[in-house]
Residue, then its C-alpha position, 0 to 999 in steps of 0.5 A: m831643914l829646907v836649906f839641907v834638902k836644897g844642898a842635897v839636890r844640888s850635890l846630886t845634880v852636880s855629881r850626875a852632871g859630872r858622871l854625864l860628861q865622863n860618859r860623853h868623853s869616853s865615846i870621843y875616839s882619836k883613831p882612824p875608823k874601824n869600818k870605812i863607808g863606801p860610796g854607795q852608802s854615802f850616796f844613800i845617806l845624802s839622798v835620804f837626807a836631802v829627801a827628808l829636807l826638801a820633801p815638806a817644801g816641795w808639798i807646800l809649793h806644790h799646794i800654793p794654789e789650793y792654799r790661795q783658793r781656800p776661803q779666808t776665815p773671819t777674824s772677830 
């Protein structure tokens, strides 16, 4: 009985994986984009991306002196 259940579950996962792959391929287009992205939009997206990457690093670098002054916790 357990072997039958394992086989049924395995066949369900394989069929689901096949459907996922089919759906993934349907979203790939070989034609040029319908809407062109302008330079303003490109600049905005790149600046948001840069801020998202650099803001945490800048925060950490700005607060390094505070981190150094913090008392060390004793290790047991």
